Each structure stands twice: as C-alpha cells, then as structure tokens.
Phi, psi and omega in degrees: 000154179214162174234155177252124180253131180091008181285132183252315183253125179292340182229064184294145179292335179207166179305141182254122183296339180279346183273130181248125177270122181240136179275146183266129176270315184210144171239126178241109176278152178298134184292344180251020179298135178235110182294329182290330183248347186067014175294139179058037180280076182208151177212155175255134178243119177262125180269160181281348180214190182253133180288152174287341181273141177282152176302144178291312178185160174256125188302312187218105177278156177307128180082356182252103179254018187289336186298336182257008178287137180313124177089352177297130180288132174236144179255130178245134180222151177157195184247034181288184178287154180262355177207157181301121181080001183282176178281152177292147181281146174274341180254133181300137180243160172212153178212145174259123183226149178282145175296141179234100183299324182256081183279350180298337181276001180262190179295344178291330180053229183280000175283343181283128178239105184295343178281340184229001182229155173245130181249133177209148178160169177212164181306123180084352180222123177216184183219000000 
C-alpha cells in the first residue's frame, strides 16, 4: 500500500512533481471504531520512510488544550462534498471554521460524541 502526499487533484491529467508517493508500513485503526456511528473514526499510518514535507501542525501538544476552545479557528482540508448530499470534489478544498464545543445542538444531534469528535463550523460554512 502507498499514500500520496501533496496531492491536490484526485484525477490529475498527468503526474504531478509535487506529489510524493510514500509506502505504508502499518495501518492501525482505533480498536473501538464503530462504522454505524463513526465513533473513533481515526487511524494511524506509519510510513516506511520520512516525507520531504514538514508536518502541517500537530493538533494537540502536551499541555495545549486550546484547539477545542469555543471559537478557536481550525482549518479543515480534503475532498469532501461541497454541499449536503453533494458529490465529492476532485480538487482539494480547505476552510477555516471556529471550534464549536457543544455540537449536539447542530445537525449531528445525538450522533456527536465530544470524547471522540471535533466539531467546527459557522452559519453557511461547515466541515
């Protein structure tokens, strides 16, 4: 297995010199992952080598709990849908949204689990 680092277009017309192919040594899924609820929807991927790219950021450093404080700006990136029920984008998107500690009042309702999920968004912009 391999992963592509730096990929912007999911269907590039030709090879992209900025994309780095890295081989996967191990994938460790969370032992309590539940596909029906999306609880613990996270995995660690260990690569066989070191990427030429620097890490974007580390979500939570020891002693730093600021990322989940109400209103803290978080950047979300990926190829998700651009509208509810819409098709996935072929071009990587990103959005800056504020952290929302009480996500139970949103459309997630009782599916939101603050112990295993991060909620962020604002009117007209979500992740």
